[in-house]
Every structure is written in C-alpha cells, then in structure tokens.
C-alpha positions in Angstrom: 97.9 118.5 84.4 99.9 121.7 85.8 99.4 122.7 89.3 101.0 125.6 90.8 102.6 124.2 93.9 104.3 126.6 96.1 104.9 128.9 93.2 106.4 125.9 90.9 104.6 124.6 88.0 104.1 121.1 88.7 102.9 118.4 86.4 100.2 116.1 88.7 99.5 112.7 87.3 97.4 109.8 88.8 98.7 106.6 87.6 95.4 104.3 87.6 93.9 101.3 85.8 90.7 99.6 86.7 89.7 101.9 89.2 87.3 104.4 87.8 85.5 104.7 90.9 88.4 106.6 92.5 88.3 109.5 90.3 85.8 111.5 92.5 88.0 110.5 95.7 91.0 112.0 94.3 89.5 115.0 92.7 88.4 116.1 96.2 92.0 117.1 96.9 93.4 117.7 93.5 92.4 117.3 89.7 95.4 115.4 88.1 95.9 113.9 84.4 95.2 110.5 84.6 97.3 107.8 83.0 95.2 104.5 82.1 95.1 101.4 80.1 94.0 101.1 76.5 90.0 101.4 76.3 89.8 102.7 79.4 89.5 106.6 78.8 85.7 106.8 78.6 85.2 105.2 81.5 87.2 107.3 83.5 85.8 110.4 81.8 82.5 109.3 82.6 83.4 109.2 86.4 84.8 112.9 86.0 88.5 112.4 84.9 90.4 115.0 82.9 93.4 114.9 81.0 93.0 111.0 80.3 95.9 109.4 78.6 95.7 105.8 77.4 99.2 104.3 78.0 99.8 100.7 75.9 102.0 98.9 78.3 102.8 98.5 82.3 102.3 100.9 85.0 105.8 101.9 84.2 105.3 102.9 80.7 102.4 105.1 82.5 104.8 106.7 84.7 107.4 107.5 81.8 104.6 109.0 79.9 103.5 111.2 82.9 107.3 112.3 83.1 107.4 112.8 79.3 104.4 114.9 79.4 105.5 116.9 82.1 108.7 117.8 80.5 107.0 118.5 77.2 104.9 121.0 79.0 107.7 123.0 80.4 107.7 121.2 84.1 111.0 120.3 85.6 108.9 118.3 88.5 106.5 115.5 88.2 104.0 114.8 90.9 102.8 110.9 90.5 100.0 109.9 93.0 98.4 106.5 93.3 94.7 106.5 92.9 93.8 104.5 96.1 95.3 107.1 98.5 92.5 107.5 101.1 94.3 110.2 103.8 97.8 111.4 104.5 99.3 111.8 108.2 102.3 114.0 110.0 103.7 112.1 112.7 104.1 114.2 115.8 106.0 111.3 118.0 105.8 107.4 118.2 102.3 107.5 119.9 100.6 110.1 118.0 99.7 111.1 114.2 97.5 113.8 113.1 95.8 113.7 109.6 96.9 116.4 107.1 95.4 117.5 103.7 97.1 116.9 100.1 97.9 120.2 99.7 100.2 120.1 102.6 102.0 117.2 101.9 102.8 118.4 98.1 104.2 121.5 99.3 106.4 119.8 101.6 107.8 117.7 99.0 108.2 120.6 96.4 110.2 122.4 99.2 112.7 119.5 99.8 113.0 119.3 95.8 114.2 122.7 95.4 117.5 121.6 96.3 119.4 121.0 93.0 120.9 117.7 94.0 117.6 116.2 95.0 116.3 114.2 92.2 113.3 112.2 93.7 111.3 113.2 96.9 108.9 110.4 98.5 107.0 109.4 102.0 107.8 107.3 104.9 107.1 103.7 103.7 105.2 103.0 106.9 102.3 104.2 108.5 102.4 102.7 112.2 103.3 105.5 115.0 105.2 102.6 116.6 107.8 102.5 113.8 108.3 106.4 113.7 111.7 107.5 113.8 112.2 111.2 115.4 113.5 112.5 111.9 112.1 114.7 109.8 113.6 113.0 106.8 116.3 110.7 105.5 118.6 111.1 102.8 119.1 108.1 100.1 116.5 105.6 101.5 114.2 103.8 99.4 111.0 105.8 98.7 108.2 103.6 97.0 106.0 104.9 94.4 102.5 105.5 95.9 103.3 109.4 96.3 106.6 110.8 94.8 107.9 114.0 93.2 110.7 113.1 90.4 112.6 115.3 88.2 111.6 115.0 84.6 115.0 114.2 83.4 114.9 110.6 84.6 112.6 107.8 83.1 112.2 104.5 84.8 113.3 101.0 83.4 110.2 99.5 82.0 111.8 96.1 82.5 111.7 96.9 86.2 108.3 96.8 86.5 106.8 95.9 90.1 110.2 97.0 91.6 110.7 100.3 89.3 111.0 102.2 92.6 114.3 100.3 93.8 115.5 100.6 90.3 115.3 104.2 90.4 116.5 104.3 93.9 119.6 103.0 92.7 120.0 104.6 89.5 120.0 108.2 91.2 122.1 107.7 94.0 124.7 105.9 92.4 125.1 108.5 90.2 125.5 110.9 92.9 122.0 112.3 93.1 120.0 112.6 96.3 116.7 111.2 97.4 115.0 112.6 100.2 112.4 110.4 102.0 110.0 112.4 104.2 109.8 110.0 107.1 107.4 112.5 109.5 104.8 112.2 106.4 103.1 109.0 105.4 100.0 108.1 103.4 97.2 105.4 103.8 97.6 103.1 100.7 95.6 99.9 100.3 98.7 98.7 98.4 98.3 94.8 97.3 94.9 94.4 99.1 92.8 96.0 96.6 92.0 95.2 92.7 93.3 97.0 90.0 96.6 99.0 89.6 99.4 96.6 89.4 97.7 93.9 90.7 96.2 93.4 87.4 99.1 91.6 86.5 101.1 91.2 89.9 101.7 87.5 90.5 104.4 85.3 92.5 105.9 84.3 89.1 106.0 87.7 87.6 107.2 89.4 90.7 110.1 86.5 90.8 111.0 87.4 87.4 111.3 91.1 88.2 113.3 90.3 91.2 115.7 88.3 89.3 116.3 91.3 86.9 116.8 93.6 89.6 119.2 91.2 91.4 121.3 90.8 88.0 121.3 94.4 87.1 122.4 95.6 90.9 124.0 92.4 92.0 126.3 94.1 94.4 123.5 96.5 95.6 120.7 94.2 96.1 120.0 90.9 97.7 117.0 88.5 98.4 115.3 89.6 101.4 116.1 87.6 104.3 112.8 87.1 105.8 110.1 87.7 103.2 109.6 85.6 100.4 109.8 86.6 96.9 111.1 89.9 98.2 114.5 91.9 97.7 116.2 94.3 99.6 118.9 97.1 99.4 122.4 96.5 100.9 122.8 100.3 102.1 126.3 99.8 103.3 127.4 98.9 99.9 126.2 102.2 98.1 128.9 104.6 97.0 127.7 107.5 99.5 128.6 105.1 102.4 
C-alpha cells in the first residue's frame, strides 16, 4: 500500500504469518499491505487488514512479492516492517533512550535513502542503551529485516531464508552500493521469543542448512560465529570497501 512519506511514494508492507491478532497493533501507527501465507487472507481481513496478499513460499518470497508490487506501483522504495514491533526508540546517550513514533522513524529512513548510492536503510540491531555508540549512523554494517527500506531494483535470495538479511547486505556492498544503519534508532521486536513469523519453520537443522548455504556462497566474507552456536558473522575487514 502506498504511503506518502517525506514527499515520496513508499510501498509499505508488513510481512506476517500466523499473527492476525497483530493487525490492529500495527494499524494504530500505519496501514500497510499485508503479505501472509496461503489460506490466511480471510483471517487477516477479519482482523482489519487491507491489501492482504497470500504468498506461497517462505518469508523471503513474501519480501520479494512486496518489492515487486512496490515497483509495479511506481515506488522506488519498499518499507518492510515485521508485525511484532511494539515501539521504537531514539538513543540520547548511553544511559537514556526516548520512545519515538513510527512516522518519525520512517521519515528518518527515507531521508537517508535519498542519496543515490544508498540501496538499503535499517535500524540499530540492538536496543540496549549500554551498547549505544555515539554515532547517528554507520555505513555498510549489517541491518536486520525487522524494519528496512529497500530499493525496489533488488530482490532477496530465497535460498537464503533465515539469513536473507546477511545475503542482501553482502550482495549490495560487494557491488559498491551503500547500506545505512541508523545506530541511534532501534525497535523493540520479540524476534524468536514469540509464535508465528519465521518461527513457524525455524529450527536448529533448518538454520544450520541456511548457514551452510551462506558460508558457501560468501566463503571469503562470512565465518561461523566464534561464540554463538549455529550462527554466522560477517568478516567486515574482508569487504571490498575496506
């Protein structure tokens, strides 16, 4: 669904499955198109969702469908939001963060995406003030897919589900495009602690398989995480931009 954000037409999509009860929570802030699994449309519509699209495939297929719909509707940018966001924060310093509304966050993201080389904008991957770094943004560092603004000329690798954010980050930066991470903005997302979403098919072996795929595809840029079991990490020093 198209929204005018800072004077630009932006396709706003909520990627969801098995969480129709979250529709009204998101609609308090913005009314997106909803991308859900087969046989879920009626249930989401019953909870107030508009523009519901059923996608046969994993969550990455839903992401790509949203991007394609955005481009077909004349939008150069697609805002993708997880359905379980509860609030956003702006870090003031290492001891304080203040809540900010959704519109504030989205306008900030669009402003940074206005620069031509920037193809992906996301938020800080942590929401603990103790980890806050005194930078407003970082260039070419990983952003996770809970809330991203992506150029509609790029699609995710559907074989990289569960790690599609890693793959997209590497795909863009190795081709000379910029990724912006807004380190002073963060969202509260339950991630793996709730039902639905990617948790419907996430398990140790599925994640292991996906990690293996990424490690093979980006073998000189990714390695097994040193401390986190069944996770991977990017070797930033090996990226072409230095």
